[in-house]
N, CA, C and O of each residue as an XYZ file, in Angstrom:
324
protein
N       7.441     -1.193     -7.528
C       7.442     -1.404     -6.087
C       8.275     -2.641     -5.796
O       8.046     -3.703     -6.376
N       9.230     -2.503     -4.908
C      10.027     -3.647     -4.472
C       9.212     -4.452     -3.478
O       8.531     -3.885     -2.624
N       9.277     -5.774     -3.585
C       8.462     -6.620     -2.719
C       9.182     -6.844     -1.389
O      10.227     -7.495     -1.371
N       8.663     -6.332     -0.289
C       9.260     -6.570      1.016
C       9.152     -8.043      1.394
O       8.217     -8.730      0.982
N      10.106     -8.521      2.174
C      10.122     -9.941      2.517
C       9.535    -10.247      3.889
O       9.422    -11.416      4.257
N       9.167     -9.242      4.639
C       8.612     -9.443      5.979
C       7.415     -8.527      6.180
O       7.359     -7.426      5.632
N       6.448     -9.001      6.982
C       5.282     -8.161      7.285
C       5.715     -6.839      7.905
O       5.136     -5.793      7.610
N       6.728     -6.881      8.762
C       7.177     -5.646      9.429
C       7.653     -4.616      8.411
O       7.398     -3.424      8.581
N       8.336     -5.051      7.360
C       8.801     -4.085      6.367
C       7.637     -3.565      5.523
O       7.658     -2.415      5.084
N       6.621     -4.402      5.291
C       5.422     -3.945      4.588
C       4.724     -2.887      5.440
O       4.355     -1.824      4.940
N       4.545     -3.180      6.728
C       3.886     -2.231      7.629
C       4.675     -0.934      7.763
O       4.088      0.147      7.811
N       5.994     -1.034      7.825
C       6.825      0.170      7.933
C       6.644      1.048      6.700
O       6.568      2.272      6.808
N       6.575      0.424      5.538
C       6.374      1.212      4.314
C       4.976      1.837      4.300
O       4.814      2.987      3.890
N       3.984      1.095      4.740
C       2.627      1.637      4.828
C       2.617      2.853      5.744
O       2.002      3.868      5.417
N       3.289      2.762      6.884
C       3.333      3.885      7.835
C       3.997      5.109      7.213
O       3.550      6.235      7.431
N       5.052      4.899      6.445
C       5.733      6.001      5.770
C       4.805      6.675      4.764
O       4.738      7.902      4.686
N       4.091      5.850      3.994
C       3.154      6.393      3.004
C       2.001      7.141      3.676
O       1.598      8.208      3.214
N       1.475      6.585      4.756
C       0.375      7.224      5.481
C       0.821      8.570      6.048
O       0.071      9.545      5.997
N       2.028      8.627      6.583
C       2.535      9.888      7.133
C       2.620     10.953      6.039
O       2.247     12.105      6.261
N       3.108     10.570      4.866
C       3.184     11.533      3.765
C       1.782     11.939      3.303
O       1.533     13.106      3.001
N       0.871     10.965      3.251
C      -0.512     11.256      2.872
C      -1.120     12.270      3.846
O      -1.778     13.220      3.422
N      -0.904     12.072      5.132
C      -1.439     12.996      6.143
C      -0.846     14.390      5.995
O      -1.558     15.383      6.143
N       0.454     14.475      5.703
C       1.077     15.791      5.503
C       0.411     16.525      4.335
O       0.186     17.734      4.395
N       0.103     15.783      3.283
C      -0.555     16.420      2.137
C      -1.978     16.853      2.492
O      -2.400     17.953      2.136
N      -2.716     15.990      3.194
C      -4.086     16.345      3.587
C      -4.098     17.586      4.473
O      -5.005     18.412      4.366
N      -3.109     17.725      5.340
C      -3.061     18.857      6.265
C      -2.832     20.180      5.552
O      -3.141     21.233      6.108
N      -2.308     20.154      4.359
C      -2.054     21.385      3.611
C      -3.338     22.040      3.118
O      -3.364     23.232      2.814
N      -4.389     21.252      3.043
C      -5.637     21.804      2.528
C      -5.645     21.760      1.019
O      -5.695     20.685      0.422
N      -5.597     22.925      0.401
C      -5.618     22.994     -1.059
C      -4.258     22.572     -1.608
O      -3.215     23.064     -1.177
N      -4.294     21.649     -2.572
C      -3.046     21.102     -3.115
C      -2.788     21.622     -4.519
O      -3.712     21.897     -5.285
N      -1.502     21.750     -4.836
C      -1.117     22.084     -6.212
C      -1.387     20.864     -7.083
O      -1.697     19.786     -6.575
N      -1.269     21.036     -8.372
C      -1.473     19.914     -9.305
C      -0.466     18.801     -9.023
O      -0.823     17.623     -9.034
N       0.791     19.171     -8.770
C       1.816     18.165     -8.466
C       1.500     17.429     -7.166
O       1.660     16.212     -7.076
N       1.051     18.179     -6.161
C       0.703     17.552     -4.880
C      -0.508     16.634     -5.024
O      -0.549     15.567     -4.411
N      -1.474     17.027     -5.811
C      -2.645     16.181     -6.052
C      -2.243     14.903     -6.762
O      -2.747     13.824     -6.449
N      -1.336     15.026     -7.718
C      -0.834     13.849     -8.431
C      -0.092     12.925     -7.465
O      -0.266     11.707     -7.503
N       0.736     13.513     -6.602
C       1.476     12.714     -5.623
C       0.511     12.014     -4.673
O       0.711     10.844     -4.347
N      -0.526     12.704     -4.229
C      -1.516     12.113     -3.331
C      -2.186     10.911     -3.987
O      -2.354      9.872     -3.349
N      -2.564     11.039     -5.234
C      -3.191      9.926     -5.952
C      -2.231      8.746     -6.063
O      -2.635      7.594     -5.905
N      -0.958      9.034     -6.335
C       0.040      7.972     -6.434
C       0.235      7.286     -5.078
O       0.345      6.062     -5.005
N       0.275      8.083     -4.011
C       0.402      7.528     -2.657
C      -0.760      6.597     -2.339
O      -0.565      5.502     -1.812
N      -1.960      7.036     -2.662
C      -3.142      6.241     -2.347
C      -3.162      4.938     -3.137
O      -3.588      3.905     -2.620
N      -2.708      4.979     -4.374
C      -2.625      3.752     -5.178
C      -1.586      2.800     -4.587
O      -1.829      1.596     -4.495
N      -0.430      3.335     -4.184
C       0.612      2.494     -3.595
C       0.162      1.921     -2.252
O       0.465      0.772     -1.929
N      -0.557      2.721     -1.477
C      -1.104      2.217     -0.213
C      -2.053      1.049     -0.450
O      -1.993      0.045      0.260
N      -2.922      1.173     -1.436
C      -3.825      0.067     -1.768
C      -3.027     -1.190     -2.102
O      -3.377     -2.287     -1.667
N      -1.952     -1.028     -2.875
C      -1.138     -2.177     -3.257
C      -0.457     -2.811     -2.042
O      -0.410     -4.036     -1.926
N       0.063     -1.991     -1.147
C       0.754     -2.531      0.023
C      -0.213     -3.188      1.003
O       0.110     -4.219      1.592
N      -1.397     -2.601      1.183
C      -2.395     -3.249      2.050
C      -2.796     -4.598      1.462
O      -2.956     -5.577      2.190
N      -2.958     -4.642      0.139
C      -3.296     -5.898     -0.535
C      -2.180     -6.923     -0.337
O      -2.450     -8.089     -0.051
N      -0.935     -6.491     -0.487
C       0.198     -7.388     -0.304
C       0.217     -7.946      1.120
O       0.456     -9.136      1.322
N      -0.032     -7.088      2.097
C      -0.054     -7.528      3.485
C      -1.177     -8.542      3.716
O      -0.971     -9.552      4.390
N      -2.354     -8.278      3.163
C      -3.475     -9.225      3.298
C      -3.139    -10.567      2.664
O      -3.449    -11.619      3.224
N      -2.509    -10.530      1.508
C      -2.106    -11.773      0.854
C      -1.142    -12.562      1.735
O      -1.308    -13.767      1.927
N      -0.131    -11.872      2.270
C       0.874    -12.542      3.111
C       0.204    -13.193      4.322
O       0.506    -14.335      4.667
N      -0.700    -12.466      4.955
C      -1.373    -13.001      6.142
C      -2.259    -14.192      5.790
O      -2.302    -15.169      6.538
N      -2.959    -14.124      4.672
C      -3.825    -15.233      4.259
C      -2.994    -16.469      3.921
O      -3.351    -17.584      4.303
N      -1.908    -16.277      3.217
C      -1.046    -17.414      2.892
C      -0.529    -18.084      4.160
O      -0.553    -19.308      4.283
N      -0.063    -17.269      5.095
C       0.463    -17.803      6.358
C      -0.635    -18.539      7.126
O      -0.397    -19.617      7.669
N      -1.830    -17.962      7.172
C      -2.938    -18.554      7.915
C      -3.259    -19.968      7.420
O      -3.654    -20.834      8.200
N      -3.086    -20.184      6.135
C      -3.418    -21.487      5.569
C      -2.191    -22.362      5.342
O      -2.221    -23.299      4.545
N      -1.109    -22.043      6.056
C       0.078    -22.892      6.051
C       0.953    -22.764      4.820
O       1.785    -23.634      4.558
N       0.781    -21.707      4.071
C       1.596    -21.492      2.875
C       2.673    -20.441      3.144
O       2.651    -19.761      4.170
N       3.596    -20.322      2.226
C       4.717    -19.391      2.341
C       4.254    -17.972      2.009
O       3.830    -17.715      0.882
N       4.328    -17.046      2.970
C       3.898    -15.668      2.700
C       4.730    -14.987      1.618
O       4.293    -13.995      1.035
N       5.928    -15.512      1.346
C       6.764    -14.925      0.299
C       6.146    -15.135     -1.090
O       6.587    -14.528     -2.065
N       5.135    -15.989     -1.174
C       4.463    -16.214     -2.456
C       3.505    -15.077     -2.810
O       3.011    -15.015     -3.935
N       3.240    -14.180     -1.863
C       2.379    -13.019     -2.137
C       3.030    -12.185     -3.230
O       4.256    -12.112     -3.326
N       2.210    -11.568     -4.037
C       2.753    -10.767     -5.127
C       1.969     -9.458     -5.287
O       0.792     -9.347     -4.943
N       2.682     -8.499     -5.819
C       2.079     -7.190     -6.078
C       1.038     -7.319     -7.179
O       1.281     -7.935     -8.217
N      -0.108     -6.736     -6.939
C      -1.135     -6.661     -7.978
C      -1.158     -5.226     -8.500
O      -0.795     -4.287     -7.792
N      -1.580     -5.081     -9.717
C      -1.613     -3.753    -10.351
C      -2.539     -2.820     -9.577
O      -3.541     -3.249     -9.006
N      -2.188     -1.551     -9.568
C      -2.971     -0.541     -8.841
C      -4.413     -0.506     -9.326
O      -5.324     -0.320     -8.518
N      -4.642     -0.680    -10.618
C      -6.015     -0.620    -11.119
C      -6.819     -1.852    -10.738
O      -8.045     -1.844    -10.846
N      -6.153     -2.905    -10.295
C      -6.854     -4.094     -9.785
C      -7.245     -3.891     -8.331
O      -8.400     -4.111     -7.966
N      -6.300     -3.474     -7.495
C      -6.571     -3.364     -6.060
C      -7.466     -2.184     -5.720
O      -8.117     -2.206     -4.676
N      -7.524     -1.159     -6.554
C      -8.388     -0.017     -6.248
C      -9.855     -0.391     -6.351
O     -10.716      0.331     -5.846
N     -10.149     -1.501     -6.994
C     -11.520     -1.948     -7.142
C     -11.997     -2.755     -5.940
O     -13.186     -3.054     -5.828
N     -11.087     -3.107     -5.048
C     -11.447     -3.861     -3.860
C     -12.205     -2.973     -2.882
O     -11.984     -1.764     -2.823
N     -13.084     -3.576     -2.133
C     -13.839     -2.848     -1.120
C     -13.426     -3.380      0.235
O     -13.296     -4.591      0.415
N     -13.215     -2.476      1.206
C     -12.880     -2.901      2.554
C     -11.484     -2.847      2.789
O     -11.030     -3.175      3.885
């Protein structure tokens, strides 16, 4: 995952992923490839939401939001909320 440098680009990528996720959900029953893609989308969404939260927290406390970094999918999937 390339690290976006602005909140707007993070949000734009999240919106793109959500739109694709919704298209897959609307299909109902998914093929094995589609199910795999859905799982990958959901993992990437978790990572991007985490990145956005990091950027906002850094900014809130007077730090550089560019210091936010991608965390592994298996780390962020354990987060609640």
